[in-house]
C-alpha positions, -999 to +999 in steps of 0.1 A: -115+377-007-128+356+022-163+358+008-188+330+003-224+326-007-236+329+029-225+366+027-246+395+016-222+425+017-246+453+009-272+440+033-246+435+060-233+471+055-269+485+057-275+466+090-243+480+104-252+516+093-287+512+110-270+503+143-247+533+142-276+559+143-257+583+120-272+618+119-281+625+083-273+658+066-274+643+032-302+632+008-328+617+007-347+646+023-371+624+043-341+617+067-347+581+075-385+586+073-389+613+099-397+639+073-425+620+057-445+601+084-474+591+062-449+573+038-431+558+068-463+545+082-471+529+049-437+514+040-424+509+076-396+524+096-372+496+088-376+502+051-372+540+053-342+538+076-322+521+048-334+542+019-301+561+020-277+578-004-243+565-015-216+571+011-182+556+019-194+527+040-220+518+014-199+522-017-212+537-050-229+518-078-213+540-105-178+531-094-178+503-068-147+496-047-160+479-016-193+463-006-210+466-040-179+452-056-180+423-032-217+417-039-210+417-076-182+392-072-206+368-053-233+373-079-209+364-107-198+333-088-235+322-082-244+327-119-213+313-134-204+346-150-171+364-154-186+396-141-220+408-129-234+443-126-264+453-103-290+470-124-316+493-107-334+503-139-348+468-144-339+444-172-349+472-196-316+490-187-297+457-189-310+449-224-302+484-236-267+484-221-260+451-239-270+465-272-253+498-267-221+479-258-222+458-290-234+484-315-226+519-326-245+540-351-251+521-383-240+487-369-263+458-376-277+435-349-296+403-357-327+398-334-361+381-334-389+406-341-408+394-310-384+412-287-394+433-257-398+470-265-366+477-245-345+462-273-361+484-300-358+514-277-320+507-276-319+508-314-335+543-312-309+554-287-278+541-305-290+540-341-281+504-347-299+487-376-320+456-368-319+426-390-351+408-379-354+370-378-392+366-380-400+337-357-420+307-366-456+308-353-476+281-337-508+285-357-529+268-331-517+288-301-511+319-321-477+325-304-443+333-318-417+306-311-379+307-307-353+315-333-346+285-356-309+277-363-316+278-400-330+313-399-300+325-378-276+310-403-294+326-432-294+360-414-257+357-408-250+347-444-269+377-457-254+401-431-218+389-423-210+424-410-236+422-382-220+428-348-242+408-326-272+384-322-299+390-296-319+360-284-350+359-262-345+329-239-370+319-227-399+337-243-427+350-220-446+317-227-416+295-217-402+286-251-365+283-256-343+283-287-312+261-293-291+287-275-258+267-275-259+261-313-268+297-320-240+309-298-215+286-316-225+298-350-224+335-340-190+331-324-177+313-355-186+345-375-171+369-349-205+381-335-214+387-299-243+368-284-267+388-262-294+370-243-326+386-229-330+361-201-355+382-182-377+352-175-350+327-169-334+336-135-344+302-121-325+283-148-293+290-129-304+274-097-329+247-104-324+212-120-336+200-154-342+235-167-332+247-201-295+257-206-285+291-192-269+318-213-236+315-194-235+278-197-243+281-235-212+304-238-232+336-245-213+369-240-239+388-221-273+381-205-299+403-187-316+386-159-348+398-141-341+388-105-374+404-095-394+380-117-386+346-104-356+354-082-375+371-053-359+406-054-378+439-055-395+451-087-370+470-110-339+451-098-319+430-122-285+416-130-264+420-161-242+389-166-210+390-187-187+363-201-149+364-203-148+383-237-166+414-224-146+444-212-165+450-180-148+484-174-161+497-207-195+481-200-197+500-167-192+532-187-220+522-211-243+515-181-234+548-165-246+567-196-282+560-187-284+545-152-292+567-122-264+581-100-288+577-071-291+540-069-318+527-044-302+506-016-336+490-012-331+475-047-294+468-042-299+450-009-329+430-023-306+417-051-279+409-026-302+390-003-321+372-031-288+360-047-277+346-013-311+328-009-310+313-044-274+303-041-280+284-008-315+271-014-324+275-051-326+239-060-352+231-033-371+264-041-375+257-078-382+220-073-413+231-053-422+257-079-421+232-108-441+207-087-469+233-083-468+243-120-470+206-131-499+200-108-518+231-120-511+222-156-525+187-151-556+198-133-564+226-158-560+202-187-584+179-170-611+206-170-614+203-208-612+231-234-582+248-219-548+237-230-519+242-206-489+234-228-455+220-219-426+200-232-448+181-257-444+212-280-407+206-283-396+202-320-358+203-316-354+237-332-378+267-329-390+251-297-358+235-286-368+233-249-396+245-226-396+261-191-419+238-171-422+264-143-443+285-167-481+280-166-491+291-200-527+283-210-544+285-244-580+297-238-597+301-272-614+266-272-636+277-243-647+307-264-628+333-244-598+354-254-569+352-229-575+388-218-612+380-211-601+351-188-575+375-172-603+401-165-627+375-152-601+360-128-595+394-114-630+409-114-650+378-104-625+358-083-599+383-070-571+364-087-544+385-105-524+366-131-494+379-151-511+386-184-537+376-209-534+382-246-557+373-275-554+335-271-534+328-240-529+335-203-498+332-181-500+326-144-466+332-129-458+306-103-430+310-078-420+298-044-442+325-029-473+306-040-492+281-018-510+249-027-543+264-017-537+294-041-531+269-069-563+251-060-582+284-061-569+292-095-579+258-109-613+261-094-619+296-108-608+285-143-633+256-141-661+280-130-652+305-157-656+278-184-690+268-169-703+303-164-689+323-193-676+297-218-691+296-253-682+284-288-648+293-300-660+300-335-652+334-349-623+340-324-593+358-338-564+334-335-534+352-351-512+365-323-480+374-341-480+393-373-448+395-393-439+431-398-428+449-430-398+470-420-395+502-441-371+523-420-347+521-391-364+526-356-343+557-349-349+575-382-387+567-380-390+578-344-374+612-350-388+618-385-414+645-393-447+629-386-485+634-388-513+620-368-539+599-387-570+581-376-563+544-370-587+534-399-568+557-424-533+548-415-529+516-436-501+520-462-482+545-440-450+539-420-455+540-383-433+563-362-442+550-327-450+518-308-482+500-304-482+471-280-502+451-254-485+454-221-477+430-207-459+413-224-446+445-241-438+429-275-447+455-302-475+449-326-460+479-345-426+495-339-412+527-354-403+522-390-428+495-398-456+495-424-491+497-411-514+471-428-551+464-427-543+431-409-525+451-381-553+476-378-578+447-375-557+432-348-553+465-328-591+470-329-598+434-318-573+437-290-588+470-278-623+455-280-613+425-259-598+448-232-560+444-238-540+471-221-526+489-251-496+512-247-468+530-267-487+556-287-489+594-282-527+591-284-536+575-251-568+560-266-550+546-297-576+561-321-548+579-339-513+568-350-483+589-358-469+582-392-440+594-412-448+623-435 
């Protein structure tokens, strides 16, 4: 092909188009920004001039034959995949495409219950049946861990007809399962392995990171380039191994993905892949260095616990992503969401998320040493100014669900709205979750219990951003009649 990682075919084609000064009688209607000057002043003329529609010189994402096809080839080479698709619906669309490829109506899929909502949404769309592997929980930190090999083997033994296994690797907190062993077991039983690798882009380009999905032999992986890879929000890659029919996968993707793909997103993926392929090792070496420094300094404050590889147990925590700055906050008497709010409101610092017991500060090459120092200083002050006894703090983060019905059947079932306090004992027909991270507390088809109601109330009281329900205030839940 004459291509190498120094090329960025989509980006190069857009630059060429910009130089040509083509007169646009196509969509979008802003016509290179001239038709919406306020937006152009806000986003910039350079940006608006390449917000264009598919055309022959720019190829078409639904059926690529030229520059997009070339960009996909380079991405596959960079990630060590057989094929790669550019996704402009975020990793949500990649996760859903993987599941819809592997499963038809009635097919079983083995997955951890602490999946992102996109995976359960996929079950609603294709009517696959989840076989949940309830993850072990670190009682101190209150977080769900990875999938244990023993649990996976048990799930396969009890469900030999399952079509696939979905693995979160890494979790939001940086915890990894024994992906290679799980993949070997699944393949020995004729099952596909799908990996939600949303938070693991950097694994492919740095050193001493946990094993990647492609190196572990997984069949498919969804990768959020916009998280740690530097591309624009909503842009992701879908990676495929040699056993996946990529032509059929493209048909699956085209069922739900837009026919008007944004070239801003496509070019950002192209440019970011080039950057990581050429400089990823140095980029992520610096990222890890900053994370390790921050972890050390935060732990020296006292009370907080910024955890790392010392958690590894060889199974449900097989490895840990040291670029993640996950911090347990309850010993200083503050819920994670309270620290999150204080950092933003009192110190103008926006971290990724806070839940009941933990916070996550996402560190990337875009950070500066002085920003890290500011975060450390703010957390020290928060402890001094707002810290209190941790007694009486709710520690349970993950509650094992009781599945009573498939997600699709529950979602579309006849339902009634009940006050939250009176919903115990009923089967939920909608989602309840804190976002981020977007892992459901309740999903359609699960039994509502008093423990779950207590958790929802506590999370609301602490200021967690709750989503998923029809009732915006989450005072009522829809339940199956």
